[in-house]
PDB file with one MODEL, atoms N, CA, C and O in Angstrom:
MODEL        1
ATOM      1  N   UNK A   1       0.792  -1.171   0.109  1.00  0.00           N
ATOM      2  CA  UNK A   1       0.081  -0.189  -0.186  1.00  0.00           C
ATOM      3  C   UNK A   1       0.995   1.380  -0.051  1.00  0.00           C
ATOM      4  O   UNK A   1       1.946   1.552   0.712  1.00  0.00           O
ATOM      5  N   UNK A   2       0.458   2.344  -0.934  1.00  0.00           N
ATOM      6  CA  UNK A   2       1.202   3.510  -0.886  1.00  0.00           C
ATOM      7  C   UNK A   2       0.796   4.395  -0.048  1.00  0.00           C
ATOM      8  O   UNK A   2      -0.420   4.426   0.142  1.00  0.00           O
ATOM      9  N   UNK A   3       1.578   5.276   0.628  1.00  0.00           N
ATOM     10  CA  UNK A   3       0.832   6.033   1.852  1.00  0.00           C
ATOM     11  C   UNK A   3       1.639   7.517   1.837  1.00  0.00           C
ATOM     12  O   UNK A   3       2.797   7.742   1.484  1.00  0.00           O
ATOM     13  N   UNK A   4       0.894   8.193   2.206  1.00  0.00           N
ATOM     14  CA  UNK A   4       1.752   9.525   2.678  1.00  0.00           C
ATOM     15  C   UNK A   4       2.348   9.594   3.817  1.00  0.00           C
ATOM     16  O   UNK A   4       1.579   9.287   4.728  1.00  0.00           O
ATOM     17  N   UNK A   5       3.636   9.930   4.245  1.00  0.00           N
ATOM     18  CA  UNK A   5       4.263   9.991   5.313  1.00  0.00           C
ATOM     19  C   UNK A   5       4.858  11.398   5.765  1.00  0.00           C
ATOM     20  O   UNK A   5       5.814  11.876   5.155  1.00  0.00           O
ATOM     21  N   UNK A   6       4.285  12.040   6.826  1.00  0.00           N
ATOM     22  CA  UNK A   6       4.678  13.014   7.159  1.00  0.00           C
ATOM     23  C   UNK A   6       5.973  12.911   7.925  1.00  0.00           C
ATOM     24  O   UNK A   6       5.859  12.317   8.997  1.00  0.00           O
ATOM     25  N   UNK A   7       7.264  13.384   7.603  1.00  0.00           N
ATOM     26  CA  UNK A   7       8.606  13.520   8.077  1.00  0.00           C
ATOM     27  C   UNK A   7       8.494  14.317   9.213  1.00  0.00           C
ATOM     28  O   UNK A   7       8.760  13.884  10.334  1.00  0.00           O
ATOM     29  N   UNK A   8       8.101  15.508   8.986  1.00  0.00           N
ATOM     30  CA  UNK A   8       8.239  16.677  10.128  1.00  0.00           C
ATOM     31  C   UNK A   8       6.883  17.538   9.809  1.00  0.00           C
ATOM     32  O   UNK A   8       5.987  17.127   9.072  1.00  0.00           O
ATOM     33  N   UNK A   9       6.881  18.696  10.428  1.00  0.00           N
ATOM     34  CA  UNK A   9       5.718  19.532  10.589  1.00  0.00           C
ATOM     35  C   UNK A   9       5.584  20.293   9.241  1.00  0.00           C
ATOM     36  O   UNK A   9       4.525  20.868   8.994  1.00  0.00           O
ATOM     37  N   UNK A  10       6.975  20.328   8.055  1.00  0.00           N
ATOM     38  CA  UNK A  10       6.853  20.731   6.910  1.00  0.00           C
ATOM     39  C   UNK A  10       7.192  19.796   5.788  1.00  0.00           C
ATOM     40  O   UNK A  10       6.907  20.144   4.642  1.00  0.00           O
ATOM     41  N   UNK A  11       7.781  18.628   6.010  1.00  0.00           N
ATOM     42  CA  UNK A  11       7.936  17.653   5.052  1.00  0.00           C
ATOM     43  C   UNK A  11       7.193  16.419   4.784  1.00  0.00           C
ATOM     44  O   UNK A  11       6.775  15.830   5.781  1.00  0.00           O
ATOM     45  N   UNK A  12       6.927  15.873   3.547  1.00  0.00           N
ATOM     46  CA  UNK A  12       6.151  14.770   3.558  1.00  0.00           C
ATOM     47  C   UNK A  12       6.637  14.044   2.463  1.00  0.00           C
ATOM     48  O   UNK A  12       7.303  14.521   1.545  1.00  0.00           O
ATOM     49  N   UNK A  13       6.281  12.860   2.585  1.00  0.00           N
ATOM     50  CA  UNK A  13       6.958  11.939   1.295  1.00  0.00           C
ATOM     51  C   UNK A  13       5.691  11.336   0.914  1.00  0.00           C
ATOM     52  O   UNK A  13       5.071  10.777   1.819  1.00  0.00           O
ATOM     53  N   UNK A  14       5.099  11.345  -0.468  1.00  0.00           N
ATOM     54  CA  UNK A  14       3.963  10.851  -0.671  1.00  0.00           C
ATOM     55  C   UNK A  14       4.032  10.396  -2.168  1.00  0.00           C
ATOM     56  O   UNK A  14       4.210  11.173  -3.106  1.00  0.00           O
ATOM     57  N   UNK A  15       3.884   9.175  -2.266  1.00  0.00           N
ATOM     58  CA  UNK A  15       4.241   8.384  -3.809  1.00  0.00           C
ATOM     59  C   UNK A  15       3.365   8.951  -4.872  1.00  0.00           C
ATOM     60  O   UNK A  15       3.425   8.461  -6.000  1.00  0.00           O
ATOM     61  N   UNK A  16       2.566   9.928  -4.618  1.00  0.00           N
ATOM     62  CA  UNK A  16       1.673  10.708  -5.451  1.00  0.00           C
ATOM     63  C   UNK A  16       2.398  11.790  -5.999  1.00  0.00           C
ATOM     64  O   UNK A  16       2.141  12.186  -7.136  1.00  0.00           O
ATOM     65  N   UNK A  17       3.401  12.378  -5.208  1.00  0.00           N
ATOM     66  CA  UNK A  17       3.794  13.618  -5.560  1.00  0.00           C
ATOM     67  C   UNK A  17       5.506  13.315  -5.842  1.00  0.00           C
ATOM     68  O   UNK A  17       6.171  12.471  -5.240  1.00  0.00           O
ATOM     69  N   UNK A  18       5.863  13.982  -6.617  1.00  0.00           N
ATOM     70  CA  UNK A  18       7.433  13.752  -7.265  1.00  0.00           C
ATOM     71  C   UNK A  18       7.761  12.401  -6.840  1.00  0.00           C
ATOM     72  O   UNK A  18       8.652  12.194  -6.016  1.00  0.00           O
ATOM     73  N   UNK A  19       7.096  11.504  -7.357  1.00  0.00           N
ATOM     74  CA  UNK A  19       7.567   9.937  -7.080  1.00  0.00           C
ATOM     75  C   UNK A  19       7.874   9.679  -5.687  1.00  0.00           C
ATOM     76  O   UNK A  19       8.889   9.001  -5.525  1.00  0.00           O
ATOM     77  N   UNK A  20       7.302  10.018  -4.708  1.00  0.00           N
ATOM     78  CA  UNK A  20       7.581   9.931  -3.391  1.00  0.00           C
ATOM     79  C   UNK A  20       8.804  10.651  -2.648  1.00  0.00           C
ATOM     80  O   UNK A  20       8.950  10.610  -1.427  1.00  0.00           O
ATOM     81  N   UNK A  21       9.535  11.214  -3.394  1.00  0.00           N
ATOM     82  CA  UNK A  21      10.462  12.163  -2.850  1.00  0.00           C
ATOM     83  C   UNK A  21      10.157  13.164  -1.771  1.00  0.00           C
ATOM     84  O   UNK A  21       9.248  13.971  -1.965  1.00  0.00           O
ATOM     85  N   UNK A  22      10.889  13.179  -0.575  1.00  0.00           N
ATOM     86  CA  UNK A  22      10.160  14.190   0.310  1.00  0.00           C
ATOM     87  C   UNK A  22      10.233  15.546  -0.261  1.00  0.00           C
ATOM     88  O   UNK A  22      11.216  15.964  -0.872  1.00  0.00           O
ATOM     89  N   UNK A  23       9.215  16.181  -0.050  1.00  0.00           N
ATOM     90  CA  UNK A  23       8.662  17.467  -0.624  1.00  0.00           C
ATOM     91  C   UNK A  23       8.134  18.373   0.711  1.00  0.00           C
ATOM     92  O   UNK A  23       7.774  17.791   1.735  1.00  0.00           O
ATOM     93  N   UNK A  24       8.121  19.792   0.608  1.00  0.00           N
ATOM     94  CA  UNK A  24       7.438  20.694   1.387  1.00  0.00           C
ATOM     95  C   UNK A  24       5.867  20.311   1.028  1.00  0.00           C
ATOM     96  O   UNK A  24       5.367  20.023  -0.059  1.00  0.00           O
ATOM     97  N   UNK A  25       5.208  20.426   2.492  1.00  0.00           N
ATOM     98  CA  UNK A  25       3.761  19.914   2.211  1.00  0.00           C
ATOM     99  C   UNK A  25       3.143  21.215   1.358  1.00  0.00           C
ATOM    100  O   UNK A  25       3.602  22.354   1.442  1.00  0.00           O
ATOM    101  N   UNK A  26       2.286  20.916   0.725  1.00  0.00           N
ATOM    102  CA  UNK A  26       1.422  21.552  -0.102  1.00  0.00           C
ATOM    103  C   UNK A  26       2.150  22.251  -1.579  1.00  0.00           C
ATOM    104  O   UNK A  26       1.690  23.094  -2.349  1.00  0.00           O
ATOM    105  N   UNK A  27       3.488  21.502  -1.593  1.00  0.00           N
ATOM    106  CA  UNK A  27       4.077  22.031  -3.129  1.00  0.00           C
ATOM    107  C   UNK A  27       4.630  20.991  -3.601  1.00  0.00           C
ATOM    108  O   UNK A  27       4.499  19.932  -2.988  1.00  0.00           O
ATOM    109  N   UNK A  28       5.327  21.042  -4.722  1.00  0.00           N
ATOM    110  CA  UNK A  28       6.040  20.098  -5.353  1.00  0.00           C
ATOM    111  C   UNK A  28       7.577  20.366  -5.394  1.00  0.00           C
ATOM    112  O   UNK A  28       8.290  20.095  -6.361  1.00  0.00           O
ATOM    113  N   UNK A  29       8.027  20.969  -4.153  1.00  0.00           N
ATOM    114  CA  UNK A  29       9.383  21.593  -4.014  1.00  0.00           C
ATOM    115  C   UNK A  29      10.082  20.525  -3.442  1.00  0.00           C
ATOM    116  O   UNK A  29       9.716  20.198  -2.314  1.00  0.00           O
ATOM    117  N   UNK A  30      11.021  19.893  -3.966  1.00  0.00           N
ATOM    118  CA  UNK A  30      11.606  18.763  -3.048  1.00  0.00           C
ATOM    119  C   UNK A  30      12.627  19.190  -2.410  1.00  0.00           C
ATOM    120  O   UNK A  30      13.392  20.023  -2.897  1.00  0.00           O
ATOM    121  N   UNK A  31      12.804  18.575  -1.008  1.00  0.00           N
ATOM    122  CA  UNK A  31      13.905  18.942  -0.163  1.00  0.00           C
ATOM    123  C   UNK A  31      15.236  18.786  -0.582  1.00  0.00           C
ATOM    124  O   UNK A  31      16.088  19.435   0.025  1.00  0.00           O
ATOM    125  N   UNK A  32      15.548  18.116  -1.419  1.00  0.00           N
ATOM    126  CA  UNK A  32      17.140  17.919  -2.058  1.00  0.00           C
ATOM    127  C   UNK A  32      17.134  19.200  -2.699  1.00  0.00           C
ATOM    128  O   UNK A  32      18.171  19.820  -2.463  1.00  0.00           O
ATOM    129  N   UNK A  33      16.181  19.910  -3.552  1.00  0.00           N
ATOM    130  CA  UNK A  33      16.448  21.143  -4.372  1.00  0.00           C
ATOM    131  C   UNK A  33      17.504  22.284  -3.415  1.00  0.00           C
ATOM    132  O   UNK A  33      18.593  22.785  -3.694  1.00  0.00           O
ATOM    133  N   UNK A  34      16.510  22.421  -2.052  1.00  0.00           N
ATOM    134  CA  UNK A  34      16.781  23.487  -1.048  1.00  0.00           C
ATOM    135  C   UNK A  34      18.202  23.319  -0.589  1.00  0.00           C
ATOM    136  O   UNK A  34      19.066  24.194  -0.653  1.00  0.00           O
ATOM    137  N   UNK A  35      18.392  21.789   0.003  1.00  0.00           N
ATOM    138  CA  UNK A  35      19.744  21.327   0.521  1.00  0.00           C
ATOM    139  C   UNK A  35      20.862  21.430  -0.695  1.00  0.00           C
ATOM    140  O   UNK A  35      22.039  21.453  -0.336  1.00  0.00           O
ATOM    141  N   UNK A  36      20.603  21.488  -1.963  1.00  0.00           N
ATOM    142  CA  UNK A  36      21.638  21.402  -3.167  1.00  0.00           C
ATOM    143  C   UNK A  36      21.936  22.875  -3.246  1.00  0.00           C
ATOM    144  O   UNK A  36      23.108  23.197  -3.439  1.00  0.00           O
ATOM    145  N   UNK A  37      20.842  23.987  -3.094  1.00  0.00           N
ATOM    146  CA  UNK A  37      21.304  25.264  -3.158  1.00  0.00           C
ATOM    147  C   UNK A  37      22.176  25.844  -1.936  1.00  0.00           C
ATOM    148  O   UNK A  37      23.116  26.628  -2.068  1.00  0.00           O
ATOM    149  N   UNK A  38      21.659  25.280  -0.634  1.00  0.00           N
ATOM    150  CA  UNK A  38      22.536  25.612   0.394  1.00  0.00           C
ATOM    151  C   UNK A  38      23.933  25.259   0.298  1.00  0.00           C
ATOM    152  O   UNK A  38      24.846  26.005   0.652  1.00  0.00           O
ATOM    153  N   UNK A  39      24.095  23.965  -0.248  1.00  0.00           N
ATOM    154  CA  UNK A  39      25.464  23.339  -0.419  1.00  0.00           C
ATOM    155  C   UNK A  39      26.124  24.195  -1.309  1.00  0.00           C
ATOM    156  O   UNK A  39      27.312  24.372  -1.040  1.00  0.00           O
ATOM    157  N   UNK A  40      25.649  24.826  -2.379  1.00  0.00           N
ATOM    158  CA  UNK A  40      26.031  25.708  -3.534  1.00  0.00           C
ATOM    159  C   UNK A  40      26.285  27.173  -2.940  1.00  0.00           C
ATOM    160  O   UNK A  40      26.591  28.120  -3.665  1.00  0.00           O
ATOM    161  N   UNK A  41      26.133  27.268  -1.579  1.00  0.00           N
ATOM    162  CA  UNK A  41      26.457  28.777  -0.960  1.00  0.00           C
ATOM    163  C   UNK A  41      25.328  29.543  -1.167  1.00  0.00           C
ATOM    164  O   UNK A  41      25.461  30.736  -0.896  1.00  0.00           O
ATOM    165  N   UNK A  42      24.040  29.106  -1.655  1.00  0.00           N
ATOM    166  CA  UNK A  42      22.933  30.095  -1.597  1.00  0.00           C
ATOM    167  C   UNK A  42      22.526  30.381  -0.250  1.00  0.00           C
ATOM    168  O   UNK A  42      22.800  29.591   0.653  1.00  0.00           O
ATOM    169  N   UNK A  43      21.812  31.584  -0.013  1.00  0.00           N
ATOM    170  CA  UNK A  43      21.437  32.107   1.167  1.00  0.00           C
ATOM    171  C   UNK A  43      19.604  31.870   1.437  1.00  0.00           C
ATOM    172  O   UNK A  43      18.873  31.432   0.549  1.00  0.00           O
ATOM    173  N   UNK A  44      19.249  32.151   2.440  1.00  0.00           N
ATOM    174  CA  UNK A  44      17.848  31.920   2.440  1.00  0.00           C
ATOM    175  C   UNK A  44      17.114  33.017   1.510  1.00  0.00           C
ATOM    176  O   UNK A  44      16.095  32.719   0.886  1.00  0.00           O
ATOM    177  N   UNK A  45      17.589  34.077   1.463  1.00  0.00           N
ATOM    178  CA  UNK A  45      17.142  35.429   0.305  1.00  0.00           C
ATOM    179  C   UNK A  45      16.938  34.753  -1.021  1.00  0.00           C
ATOM    180  O   UNK A  45      15.894  34.814  -1.670  1.00  0.00           O
ATOM    181  N   UNK A  46      17.989  34.125  -1.355  1.00  0.00           N
ATOM    182  CA  UNK A  46      17.890  33.871  -2.624  1.00  0.00           C
ATOM    183  C   UNK A  46      17.180  32.535  -2.883  1.00  0.00           C
ATOM    184  O   UNK A  46      16.934  32.309  -4.068  1.00  0.00           O
ATOM    185  N   UNK A  47      16.791  31.572  -1.950  1.00  0.00           N
ATOM    186  CA  UNK A  47      15.825  30.416  -1.750  1.00  0.00           C
ATOM    187  C   UNK A  47      14.517  31.121  -1.985  1.00  0.00           C
ATOM    188  O   UNK A  47      13.828  30.939  -2.989  1.00  0.00           O
ATOM    189  N   UNK A  48      14.177  32.052  -0.860  1.00  0.00           N
ATOM    190  CA  UNK A  48      13.007  32.673  -1.305  1.00  0.00           C
ATOM    191  C   UNK A  48      12.796  33.099  -2.456  1.00  0.00           C
ATOM    192  O   UNK A  48      11.776  32.778  -3.065  1.00  0.00           O
ATOM    193  N   UNK A  49      13.612  33.807  -2.908  1.00  0.00           N
ATOM    194  CA  UNK A  49      13.204  34.533  -4.324  1.00  0.00           C
ATOM    195  C   UNK A  49      12.882  33.463  -5.287  1.00  0.00           C
ATOM    196  O   UNK A  49      12.129  33.712  -6.228  1.00  0.00           O
ATOM    197  N   UNK A  50      13.497  32.053  -5.090  1.00  0.00           N
ATOM    198  CA  UNK A  50      13.323  31.019  -6.170  1.00  0.00           C
ATOM    199  C   UNK A  50      11.957  30.507  -6.024  1.00  0.00           C
ATOM    200  O   UNK A  50      11.140  30.315  -6.924  1.00  0.00           O
ATOM    201  N   UNK A  51      11.792  30.265  -4.450  1.00  0.00           N
ATOM    202  CA  UNK A  51      10.759  29.478  -4.088  1.00  0.00           C
ATOM    203  C   UNK A  51       9.923  30.404  -3.014  1.00  0.00           C
ATOM    204  O   UNK A  51      10.004  30.113  -1.821  1.00  0.00           O
ATOM    205  N   UNK A  52       9.149  31.477  -3.422  1.00  0.00           N
ATOM    206  CA  UNK A  52       8.505  32.108  -2.386  1.00  0.00           C
ATOM    207  C   UNK A  52       7.516  31.780  -1.535  1.00  0.00           C
ATOM    208  O   UNK A  52       7.025  32.571  -0.728  1.00  0.00           O
ATOM    209  N   UNK A  53       7.131  30.423  -1.700  1.00  0.00           N
ATOM    210  CA  UNK A  53       6.159  29.668  -0.808  1.00  0.00           C
ATOM    211  C   UNK A  53       6.873  29.351   0.336  1.00  0.00           C
ATOM    212  O   UNK A  53       6.270  29.181   1.395  1.00  0.00           O
ATOM    213  N   UNK A  54       8.268  29.233   0.253  1.00  0.00           N
ATOM    214  CA  UNK A  54       8.942  28.693   1.278  1.00  0.00           C
ATOM    215  C   UNK A  54       9.626  29.977   2.494  1.00  0.00           C
ATOM    216  O   UNK A  54       9.781  31.159   2.186  1.00  0.00           O
ATOM    217  N   UNK A  55       9.873  29.534   3.525  1.00  0.00           N
ATOM    218  CA  UNK A  55      10.215  30.447   4.740  1.00  0.00           C
ATOM    219  C   UNK A  55      11.383  29.717   5.422  1.00  0.00           C
ATOM    220  O   UNK A  55      11.809  28.595   5.150  1.00  0.00           O
ATOM    221  N   UNK A  56      11.860  30.654   6.452  1.00  0.00           N
ATOM    222  CA  UNK A  56      12.846  30.361   7.315  1.00  0.00           C
ATOM    223  C   UNK A  56      12.792  28.602   7.806  1.00  0.00           C
ATOM    224  O   UNK A  56      13.546  27.663   7.550  1.00  0.00           O
ATOM    225  N   UNK A  57      11.800  28.687   8.440  1.00  0.00           N
ATOM    226  CA  UNK A  57      11.046  27.330   8.980  1.00  0.00           C
ATOM    227  C   UNK A  57      11.199  26.327   7.964  1.00  0.00           C
ATOM    228  O   UNK A  57      11.433  25.207   8.417  1.00  0.00           O
ATOM    229  N   UNK A  58      11.131  26.422   6.687  1.00  0.00           N
ATOM    230  CA  UNK A  58      11.217  25.571   5.690  1.00  0.00           C
ATOM    231  C   UNK A  58      12.455  24.864   5.565  1.00  0.00           C
ATOM    232  O   UNK A  58      12.724  23.675   5.391  1.00  0.00           O
ATOM    233  N   UNK A  59      13.195  25.988   5.711  1.00  0.00           N
ATOM    234  CA  UNK A  59      14.750  25.798   5.251  1.00  0.00           C
ATOM    235  C   UNK A  59      15.312  24.883   6.561  1.00  0.00           C
ATOM    236  O   UNK A  59      15.946  23.832   6.465  1.00  0.00           O
ATOM    237  N   UNK A  60      14.993  25.426   7.554  1.00  0.00           N
ATOM    238  CA  UNK A  60      15.502  24.576   8.849  1.00  0.00           C
ATOM    239  C   UNK A  60      14.850  23.275   8.882  1.00  0.00           C
ATOM    240  O   UNK A  60      15.647  22.433   9.296  1.00  0.00           O
ATOM    241  N   UNK A  61      14.001  22.908   8.677  1.00  0.00           N
ATOM    242  CA  UNK A  61      13.306  21.668   8.596  1.00  0.00           C
ATOM    243  C   UNK A  61      14.166  20.992   7.464  1.00  0.00           C
ATOM    244  O   UNK A  61      14.631  19.878   7.705  1.00  0.00           O
ATOM    245  N   UNK A  62      14.378  21.502   6.415  1.00  0.00           N
ATOM    246  CA  UNK A  62      15.224  20.685   5.501  1.00  0.00           C
ATOM    247  C   UNK A  62      16.635  20.237   5.962  1.00  0.00           C
ATOM    248  O   UNK A  62      17.122  19.135   5.709  1.00  0.00           O
ATOM    249  N   UNK A  63      17.191  21.163   6.624  1.00  0.00           N
ATOM    250  CA  UNK A  63      18.630  20.779   7.414  1.00  0.00           C
ATOM    251  C   UNK A  63      18.213  19.681   8.728  1.00  0.00           C
ATOM    252  O   UNK A  63      18.942  18.776   9.134  1.00  0.00           O
ATOM    253  N   UNK A  64      16.976  19.998   9.204  1.00  0.00           N
ATOM    254  CA  UNK A  64      16.985  19.170  10.344  1.00  0.00           C
ATOM    255  C   UNK A  64      16.703  17.712   9.929  1.00  0.00           C
ATOM    256  O   UNK A  64      17.033  16.788  10.671  1.00  0.00           O
ATOM    257  N   UNK A  65      16.020  17.477   8.603  1.00  0.00           N
ATOM    258  CA  UNK A  65      15.749  16.268   8.090  1.00  0.00           C
ATOM    259  C   UNK A  65      17.088  15.704   7.619  1.00  0.00           C
ATOM    260  O   UNK A  65      17.487  14.610   8.016  1.00  0.00           O
ATOM    261  N   UNK A  66      17.740  16.427   6.810  1.00  0.00           N
ATOM    262  CA  UNK A  66      19.190  15.951   6.268  1.00  0.00           C
ATOM    263  C   UNK A  66      19.942  15.577   7.446  1.00  0.00           C
ATOM    264  O   UNK A  66      20.528  14.504   7.308  1.00  0.00           O
ATOM    265  N   UNK A  67      20.095  16.138   8.545  1.00  0.00           N
ATOM    266  CA  UNK A  67      20.917  15.693   9.826  1.00  0.00           C
ATOM    267  C   UNK A  67      20.216  14.414  10.225  1.00  0.00           C
ATOM    268  O   UNK A  67      21.055  13.569  10.539  1.00  0.00           O
ATOM    269  N   UNK A  68      19.144  14.034  10.310  1.00  0.00           N
ATOM    270  CA  UNK A  68      18.635  12.823  10.356  1.00  0.00           C
ATOM    271  C   UNK A  68      19.060  11.697   9.790  1.00  0.00           C
ATOM    272  O   UNK A  68      19.055  10.618  10.383  1.00  0.00           O
ATOM    273  N   UNK A  69      19.483  11.869   8.531  1.00  0.00           N
ATOM    274  CA  UNK A  69      19.763  11.062   7.458  1.00  0.00           C
ATOM    275  C   UNK A  69      21.180  10.220   7.890  1.00  0.00           C
ATOM    276  O   UNK A  69      21.359   9.020   7.682  1.00  0.00           O
ATOM    277  N   UNK A  70      22.148  11.155   8.545  1.00  0.00           N
ATOM    278  CA  UNK A  70      23.368  10.557   9.255  1.00  0.00           C
ATOM    279  C   UNK A  70      23.190  10.227  10.523  1.00  0.00           C
ATOM    280  O   UNK A  70      24.250   9.934  11.075  1.00  0.00           O
ATOM    281  N   UNK A  71      22.331  10.169  11.134  1.00  0.00           N
ATOM    282  CA  UNK A  71      22.303   9.775  12.748  1.00  0.00           C
ATOM    283  C   UNK A  71      22.427   8.315  12.756  1.00  0.00           C
ATOM    284  O   UNK A  71      21.917   7.674  11.837  1.00  0.00           O
ATOM    285  N   UNK A  72      22.985   7.794  13.596  1.00  0.00           N
ATOM    286  CA  UNK A  72      23.120   6.158  13.656  1.00  0.00           C
ATOM    287  C   UNK A  72      21.927   5.414  13.997  1.00  0.00           C
ATOM    288  O   UNK A  72      21.273   5.776  14.974  1.00  0.00           O
ATOM    289  N   UNK A  73      21.576   4.443  13.325  1.00  0.00           N
ATOM    290  CA  UNK A  73      20.388   3.684  13.391  1.00  0.00           C
ATOM    291  C   UNK A  73      19.105   4.312  12.812  1.00  0.00           C
ATOM    292  O   UNK A  73      17.959   4.011  13.145  1.00  0.00           O
ATOM    293  N   UNK A  74      19.524   5.372  11.755  1.00  0.00           N
ATOM    294  CA  UNK A  74      18.192   5.894  11.116  1.00  0.00           C
ATOM    295  C   UNK A  74      17.565   5.030  10.026  1.00  0.00           C
ATOM    296  O   UNK A  74      18.299   4.499   9.192  1.00  0.00           O
ATOM    297  N   UNK A  75      16.284   4.868   9.993  1.00  0.00           N
ATOM    298  CA  UNK A  75      15.547   4.050   9.008  1.00  0.00           C
ATOM    299  C   UNK A  75      14.867   5.053   7.925  1.00  0.00           C
ATOM    300  O   UNK A  75      14.151   6.031   8.146  1.00  0.00           O
ATOM    301  N   UNK A  76      15.300   4.523   6.713  1.00  0.00           N
ATOM    302  CA  UNK A  76      14.789   5.393   5.699  1.00  0.00           C
ATOM    303  C   UNK A  76      13.427   4.699   5.318  1.00  0.00           C
ATOM    304  O   UNK A  76      13.456   3.503   5.027  1.00  0.00           O
ATOM    305  N   UNK A  77      12.216   5.399   5.305  1.00  0.00           N
ATOM    306  CA  UNK A  77      10.934   4.719   4.905  1.00  0.00           C
ATOM    307  C   UNK A  77      10.803   4.779   3.242  1.00  0.00           C
ATOM    308  O   UNK A  77      10.900   5.815   2.584  1.00  0.00           O
ATOM    309  N   UNK A  78      10.606   3.692   2.805  1.00  0.00           N
ATOM    310  CA  UNK A  78       9.678   3.340   1.505  1.00  0.00           C
ATOM    311  C   UNK A  78       8.751   3.382   1.444  1.00  0.00           C
ATOM    312  O   UNK A  78       8.077   2.687   2.204  1.00  0.00           O
ATOM    313  N   UNK A  79       8.183   4.171   0.562  1.00  0.00           N
ATOM    314  CA  UNK A  79       6.637   4.557   0.303  1.00  0.00           C
ATOM    315  C   UNK A  79       6.178   3.670  -0.580  1.00  0.00           C
ATOM    316  O   UNK A  79       4.964   3.580  -0.764  1.00  0.00           O
ATOM    317  N   UNK A  80       6.970   2.969  -1.186  1.00  0.00           N
ATOM    318  CA  UNK A  80       6.377   1.934  -2.117  1.00  0.00           C
ATOM    319  C   UNK A  80       6.131   0.521  -1.552  1.00  0.00           C
ATOM    320  O   UNK A  80       6.827   0.044  -0.655  1.00  0.00           O
ATOM    321  N   UNK A  81       5.294   0.004  -2.023  1.00  0.00           N
ATOM    322  CA  UNK A  81       5.295  -1.379  -1.710  1.00  0.00           C
ATOM    323  C   UNK A  81       6.075  -2.377  -2.064  1.00  0.00           C
ATOM    324  O   UNK A  81       6.407  -2.372  -3.249  1.00  0.00           O
ATOM    325  N   UNK A  82       6.530  -3.364  -1.303  1.00  0.00           N
ATOM    326  CA  UNK A  82       7.613  -4.318  -1.654  1.00  0.00           C
ATOM    327  C   UNK A  82       6.912  -5.399  -2.505  1.00  0.00           C
ATOM    328  O   UNK A  82       5.781  -5.768  -2.187  1.00  0.00           O
ATOM    329  N   UNK A  83       7.537  -5.909  -3.563  1.00  0.00           N
ATOM    330  CA  UNK A  83       6.990  -6.736  -4.308  1.00  0.00           C
ATOM    331  C   UNK A  83       7.334  -8.348  -3.926  1.00  0.00           C
ATOM    332  O   UNK A  83       8.490  -8.771  -3.924  1.00  0.00           O
ATOM    333  N   UNK A  84       6.209  -9.145  -3.619  1.00  0.00           N
ATOM    334  CA  UNK A  84       6.035 -10.322  -2.819  1.00  0.00           C
ATOM    335  C   UNK A  84       6.462 -11.383  -4.214  1.00  0.00           C
ATOM    336  O   UNK A  84       6.007 -11.214  -5.345  1.00  0.00           O
ATOM    337  N   UNK A  85       7.411 -12.459  -3.827  1.00  0.00           N
ATOM    338  CA  UNK A  85       7.683 -13.371  -4.819  1.00  0.00           C
ATOM    339  C   UNK A  85       7.027 -14.748  -4.709  1.00  0.00           C
ATOM    340  O   UNK A  85       7.237 -15.602  -5.571  1.00  0.00           O
TER     341      UNK A  85
ENDMDL
END
């Protein structure tokens, strides 16, 4: 069963949106896009200019989500069903 997963207050993974990649609620903006912009040295002002629907809380949520991916014993949830053989 495919289902929407709320990762945090601002981020969801929904198999019906962007192939299940984490996005910001109510948008098709993928979290990796914001993280990539930050990694390339962009600041919040330029992120807001590119994505006016996002604010500081969205950027912080993306960073918090990224940090959880590197924590010990973190499990990544697959929103697609496993195929039984």
